[in-house]
DODO-975829 format. One record per residue (C-alpha): residue number from 1; chain; x, y, z. Coordinates in nm, 3 decimals. Each point is the difference from the previous one (the first is absolute). Layout:
N
NUM/A/X/Y/Z;
...
***
This chain:
339
1/A/9.244/17.879/6.608;
2/A/-0.073/-0.264/0.265;
3/A/0.217/-0.251/-0.189;
4/A/0.283/0.251/-0.029;
5/A/-0.015/0.078/0.373;
6/A/0.013/-0.371/0.077;
7/A/0.308/-0.032/-0.222;
8/A/0.164/0.289/0.188;
9/A/-0.071/-0.180/0.327;
10/A/0.152/-0.318/-0.142;
11/A/0.316/0.185/-0.104;
12/A/0.046/0.163/0.343;
13/A/-0.061/-0.334/0.173;
14/A/0.268/-0.170/-0.207;
15/A/0.246/0.287/0.050;
16/A/-0.055/0.028/0.376;
17/A/-0.044/-0.368/0.076;
18/A/-0.328/-0.014/0.192;
19/A/-0.362/0.116/0.007;
20/A/0.059/0.198/0.319;
21/A/0.305/0.187/-0.140;
22/A/-0.183/0.080/-0.323;
23/A/-0.300/0.117/0.199;
24/A/0.205/0.235/0.217;
25/A/0.168/0.144/-0.306;
26/A/-0.326/0.055/-0.188;
27/A/-0.201/0.111/0.307;
28/A/-0.216/-0.313/-0.016;
29/A/-0.068/-0.273/0.253;
30/A/0.157/-0.343/-0.052;
31/A/-0.355/-0.133/-0.037;
32/A/-0.074/0.236/-0.289;
33/A/0.326/-0.099/-0.172;
34/A/-0.091/-0.366/0.040;
35/A/-0.346/0.067/-0.146;
36/A/0.145/0.181/-0.302;
37/A/0.245/-0.285/-0.068;
38/A/-0.287/-0.246/0.039;
39/A/-0.209/0.200/-0.247;
40/A/0.289/-0.002/-0.247;
41/A/0.042/-0.377/0.041;
42/A/-0.372/-0.050/-0.061;
43/A/0.017/0.218/-0.311;
44/A/0.298/-0.195/-0.137;
45/A/-0.125/-0.340/0.110;
46/A/0.328/-0.099/0.164;
47/A/0.190/0.032/0.327;
48/A/0.266/0.272/0.001;
49/A/0.165/-0.075/0.335;
50/A/0.084/-0.310/0.199;
51/A/-0.059/0.098/0.363;
52/A/0.126/-0.161/0.319;
53/A/0.006/0.127/0.358;
54/A/0.364/0.109/-0.049;
55/A/0.030/0.121/-0.355;
56/A/-0.175/0.074/-0.326;
57/A/0.139/-0.068/-0.344;
58/A/-0.122/0.063/-0.354;
59/A/-0.125/-0.303/-0.185;
60/A/0.140/-0.057/-0.348;
61/A/-0.317/0.150/-0.149;
62/A/0.023/0.288/0.247;
63/A/0.360/0.070/-0.100;
64/A/-0.085/0.008/-0.370;
65/A/-0.298/0.228/0.058;
66/A/0.199/0.234/0.228;
67/A/0.291/0.032/-0.243;
68/A/-0.236/0.085/-0.286;
69/A/-0.188/0.248/0.218;
70/A/0.324/0.191/0.055;
71/A/-0.016/0.107/-0.365;
72/A/-0.352/0.135/0.057;
73/A/0.101/0.184/0.317;
74/A/0.307/0.147/-0.171;
75/A/-0.209/0.120/-0.293;
76/A/-0.246/0.173/0.234;
77/A/0.289/0.154/0.194;
78/A/0.142/0.143/-0.322;
79/A/-0.344/0.130/-0.099;
80/A/-0.042/0.169/0.338;
81/A/0.349/0.149/-0.022;
82/A/-0.076/0.141/-0.344;
83/A/-0.273/0.220/0.149;
84/A/0.156/0.053/0.343;
85/A/0.100/0.353/-0.090;
86/A/-0.347/0.077/-0.136;
87/A/-0.206/-0.011/0.315;
88/A/0.118/-0.284/0.226;
89/A/0.139/0.131/0.330;
90/A/0.156/-0.159/0.306;
91/A/-0.275/-0.046/0.258;
92/A/-0.104/-0.207/0.298;
93/A/0.210/-0.102/0.301;
94/A/0.377/-0.048/-0.035;
95/A/0.166/-0.192/0.284;
96/A/0.377/0.049/0.021;
97/A/0.270/-0.143/0.224;
98/A/0.357/0.133/0.030;
99/A/0.301/-0.019/0.236;
100/A/-0.019/0.236/0.298;
101/A/0.286/0.241/-0.074;
102/A/-0.034/0.007/-0.377;
103/A/-0.376/0.019/0.034;
104/A/0.018/0.304/0.228;
105/A/0.253/0.187/-0.211;
106/A/-0.108/-0.083/-0.355;
107/A/-0.332/-0.184/-0.029;
108/A/-0.209/0.193/0.253;
109/A/0.094/0.348/-0.133;
110/A/-0.086/-0.111/-0.356;
111/A/-0.349/-0.133/0.074;
112/A/-0.176/0.339/0.041;
113/A/0.126/0.087/-0.350;
114/A/-0.134/-0.332/-0.132;
115/A/-0.340/0.060/0.158;
116/A/-0.014/0.363/-0.120;
117/A/0.068/-0.114/-0.357;
118/A/-0.262/-0.276/0.031;
119/A/-0.281/0.126/0.228;
120/A/-0.203/-0.321/-0.039;
121/A/0.279/-0.199/0.164;
122/A/0.009/-0.082/0.374;
123/A/0.340/-0.112/0.131;
124/A/0.077/-0.213/0.307;
125/A/0.371/-0.012/0.092;
126/A/0.139/-0.268/0.230;
127/A/0.361/0.050/0.112;
128/A/0.197/-0.294/0.136;
129/A/0.354/-0.134/-0.025;
130/A/-0.158/-0.343/0.050;
131/A/-0.122/-0.188/-0.306;
132/A/-0.368/0.061/-0.073;
133/A/-0.146/-0.276/-0.219;
134/A/-0.176/0.159/-0.296;
135/A/-0.233/-0.293/-0.052;
136/A/-0.121/-0.084/0.350;
137/A/-0.041/0.366/0.099;
138/A/-0.154/0.132/-0.325;
139/A/0.279/0.250/-0.075;
140/A/0.001/0.142/-0.353;
141/A/0.365/0.100/-0.025;
142/A/0.317/-0.015/0.211;
143/A/0.328/0.187/0.005;
144/A/0.275/-0.241/0.105;
145/A/0.367/0.044/0.079;
146/A/0.131/-0.355/0.025;
147/A/0.167/-0.294/-0.168;
148/A/-0.291/-0.093/-0.223;
149/A/-0.056/-0.371/-0.059;
150/A/-0.155/-0.148/-0.309;
151/A/-0.376/0.034/0.050;
152/A/-0.338/0.029/-0.164;
153/A/0.000/0.376/0.066;
154/A/0.048/0.257/-0.274;
155/A/0.309/0.213/0.069;
156/A/0.093/0.350/-0.121;
157/A/0.357/0.071/0.104;
158/A/0.081/0.348/0.128;
159/A/0.370/-0.026/0.089;
160/A/0.275/-0.220/0.139;
161/A/0.060/0.109/0.359;
162/A/0.356/-0.010/0.131;
163/A/0.057/-0.033/0.374;
164/A/0.272/0.090/0.245;
165/A/0.122/-0.116/0.340;
166/A/0.028/0.303/0.223;
167/A/0.055/0.107/0.359;
168/A/0.048/0.322/0.194;
169/A/0.349/0.140/0.076;
170/A/-0.075/-0.047/0.372;
171/A/-0.070/-0.371/-0.047;
172/A/0.315/-0.053/-0.208;
173/A/0.211/0.185/0.255;
174/A/-0.133/-0.218/0.280;
175/A/-0.001/-0.337/-0.180;
176/A/0.245/0.036/-0.287;
177/A/-0.069/-0.026/-0.372;
178/A/-0.047/-0.343/-0.162;
179/A/0.283/-0.070/-0.246;
180/A/-0.135/-0.324/-0.149;
181/A/-0.338/-0.167/-0.043;
182/A/0.088/-0.242/0.277;
183/A/0.046/0.287/0.246;
184/A/-0.376/0.062/-0.007;
185/A/-0.062/-0.297/0.232;
186/A/0.163/0.197/0.285;
187/A/-0.202/0.317/-0.059;
188/A/-0.342/0.118/0.111;
189/A/-0.207/-0.027/-0.317;
190/A/-0.339/0.169/-0.023;
191/A/-0.249/-0.231/-0.160;
192/A/-0.326/0.019/-0.190;
193/A/-0.202/-0.294/0.124;
194/A/-0.360/-0.104/-0.057;
195/A/-0.231/-0.235/0.192;
196/A/0.116/-0.356/-0.057;
197/A/0.328/0.119/-0.157;
198/A/0.292/-0.240/-0.004;
199/A/0.358/0.064/0.100;
200/A/0.120/0.327/-0.154;
201/A/0.248/-0.028/-0.286;
202/A/0.156/0.282/-0.198;
203/A/0.112/-0.057/-0.360;
204/A/0.310/0.196/-0.103;
205/A/0.222/0.012/-0.306;
206/A/0.335/-0.176/0.044;
207/A/0.188/0.075/-0.319;
208/A/-0.208/-0.141/-0.284;
209/A/-0.198/-0.234/0.226;
210/A/-0.267/0.040/0.265;
211/A/0.062/-0.092/0.361;
212/A/-0.262/-0.055/0.268;
213/A/0.077/0.065/0.365;
214/A/-0.214/-0.050/0.309;
215/A/-0.012/0.311/0.215;
216/A/-0.140/0.078/0.343;
217/A/-0.066/0.290/0.231;
218/A/-0.212/0.119/0.289;
219/A/-0.250/0.211/-0.198;
220/A/-0.232/-0.097/-0.282;
221/A/-0.316/0.155/-0.144;
222/A/-0.250/-0.034/-0.285;
223/A/0.037/0.371/-0.093;
224/A/0.287/0.105/-0.227;
225/A/-0.013/0.363/0.118;
226/A/0.059/-0.114/0.358;
227/A/0.315/-0.183/-0.116;
228/A/0.135/0.322/-0.147;
229/A/-0.074/0.191/0.320;
230/A/0.175/-0.262/0.212;
231/A/0.304/0.009/-0.227;
232/A/0.021/0.381/0.024;
233/A/-0.014/-0.014/0.381;
234/A/0.286/-0.250/0.015;
235/A/-0.180/-0.327/0.073;
236/A/0.172/-0.209/-0.267;
237/A/0.053/-0.074/-0.369;
238/A/-0.301/0.013/-0.234;
239/A/-0.057/-0.112/-0.357;
240/A/-0.207/0.264/-0.180;
241/A/-0.077/0.110/-0.358;
242/A/0.254/0.269/-0.090;
243/A/-0.263/0.253/-0.106;
244/A/-0.173/-0.026/0.340;
245/A/0.316/0.091/0.196;
246/A/0.161/0.228/-0.258;
247/A/-0.044/0.317/0.208;
248/A/0.145/-0.170/0.309;
249/A/0.302/-0.112/-0.203;
250/A/0.053/0.351/-0.139;
251/A/-0.028/0.163/0.343;
252/A/0.225/-0.255/0.170;
253/A/-0.275/-0.124/0.232;
254/A/0.063/-0.342/-0.153;
255/A/0.316/-0.151/-0.149;
256/A/0.007/-0.274/-0.265;
257/A/0.190/-0.312/0.112;
258/A/0.133/-0.297/-0.197;
259/A/-0.013/0.211/-0.315;
260/A/0.175/-0.276/-0.199;
261/A/-0.276/-0.245/0.094;
262/A/-0.331/0.175/-0.081;
263/A/-0.325/-0.184/0.072;
264/A/-0.180/-0.157/-0.293;
265/A/-0.257/0.224/-0.165;
266/A/-0.378/-0.004/0.024;
267/A/-0.266/0.065/-0.261;
268/A/-0.247/0.284/0.046;
269/A/-0.309/-0.091/-0.197;
270/A/-0.375/0.029/-0.031;
271/A/-0.189/-0.329/0.009;
272/A/-0.359/-0.096/-0.070;
273/A/-0.191/-0.314/-0.089;
274/A/-0.186/0.120/-0.309;
275/A/0.133/-0.214/-0.284;
276/A/-0.276/0.122/-0.231;
277/A/-0.204/0.320/-0.017;
278/A/0.212/0.200/0.243;
279/A/-0.233/0.263/0.152;
280/A/0.066/0.360/-0.097;
281/A/0.032/0.087/0.370;
282/A/0.298/-0.238/0.032;
283/A/0.163/0.137/-0.316;
284/A/-0.045/0.361/0.115;
285/A/0.146/-0.075/0.343;
286/A/0.295/-0.193/-0.147;
287/A/0.092/0.269/-0.254;
288/A/-0.005/0.274/0.265;
289/A/0.195/-0.192/0.267;
290/A/0.268/-0.116/-0.243;
291/A/0.071/0.362/-0.099;
292/A/-0.008/0.125/0.360;
293/A/0.216/-0.284/0.131;
294/A/0.273/0.036/-0.261;
295/A/0.016/0.376/0.053;
296/A/0.018/-0.045/0.379;
297/A/0.281/-0.255/-0.021;
298/A/0.198/0.207/-0.251;
299/A/-0.020/0.307/0.225;
300/A/0.106/-0.198/0.306;
301/A/0.303/-0.159/-0.169;
302/A/0.122/0.311/-0.184;
303/A/0.373/0.047/0.060;
304/A/0.029/-0.302/0.233;
305/A/0.270/-0.248/-0.101;
306/A/-0.009/-0.341/0.164;
307/A/0.094/-0.348/-0.128;
308/A/-0.309/-0.177/-0.127;
309/A/-0.079/-0.364/-0.059;
310/A/-0.072/-0.102/-0.358;
311/A/-0.372/-0.023/-0.070;
312/A/-0.198/-0.323/0.012;
313/A/0.259/-0.193/0.201;
314/A/-0.148/-0.331/0.104;
315/A/0.044/-0.107/0.361;
316/A/0.110/-0.355/0.086;
317/A/-0.365/-0.101/0.063;
318/A/-0.200/-0.132/-0.297;
319/A/-0.317/0.193/-0.078;
320/A/-0.334/-0.178/0.015;
321/A/-0.171/-0.044/-0.337;
322/A/-0.357/0.113/0.049;
323/A/-0.043/0.169/0.331;
324/A/-0.170/0.313/0.119;
325/A/0.230/0.027/0.305;
326/A/0.320/0.200/0.039;
327/A/0.309/-0.145/0.166;
328/A/-0.023/0.038/0.376;
329/A/0.371/0.071/0.040;
330/A/0.127/0.344/0.092;
331/A/0.291/-0.014/-0.242;
332/A/-0.261/-0.032/-0.273;
333/A/-0.215/0.276/0.149;
334/A/-0.237/-0.219/0.192;
335/A/-0.358/-0.034/-0.112;
336/A/-0.083/0.354/-0.087;
337/A/0.260/0.267/0.057;
338/A/0.366/0.077/-0.038;
339/A/0.230/-0.157/0.256;
***
């Protein structure tokens, strides 16, 4: 059992990239992780990692051992899954992060049901439109509404999220309605901005292509719900997910603008870092939230007809190849929430 636990520590260290990240994820100190790796190296009689002050990398022997261990871990995962419905239950502490608005309306109301179904589970919910790093802050699972880059995270897609540019009738009466993408530079745009954020750019469809435009305004916030409130009270033009402003569009409190140039879509997804042996608590949470989220979005959009961008449209920026960060650009939803 000690050897198997050391192998599990090795796998998490490789997947997360450091002793400290693996330790946070497994509720161990970095020192304990280092000791377990050292014990494994002593058992095997070889060095598994080359370590420097800046990085750590598998040795050739370490890579071969790790790749073969994946078969062992997968076999144990299948064995555990085969009896999961015969006694295994979600338990322990589940730490969740989600965007503010979506978290309040969908995730938070679902968690009492999750806990009632699994009484041995304790849930900690952290709501933020700012990106919360799963690895450095020991978060089990995240709900994200963003342009998702290639990453080492495991992703379960929920839905493609279409967005709309919208403003109140009072604002449009006072400032006029934009007739082209270029007109946005003369308007007061309401922006979702995060600490350290760069110049705000919105990405819109222009025929079959995507066009980026820099926008500006006098009000910005890191809370998507505040953007909606400002738009309703006539402070400017906002870019919001259609399902979040559907009632305002139906009532006339907000009006869609530039309907022929819809913003590019986002992906609503559940992310976690468990490449092997996904805990039952993460599976139970994911299954419940996916059902709740799709039902919520379907209800919100029922009967609402707006032009929508085709799914999975790539923006002009290349995506990084192995990163745990989201694009810090509002047109791509910023780090954590929907622009």
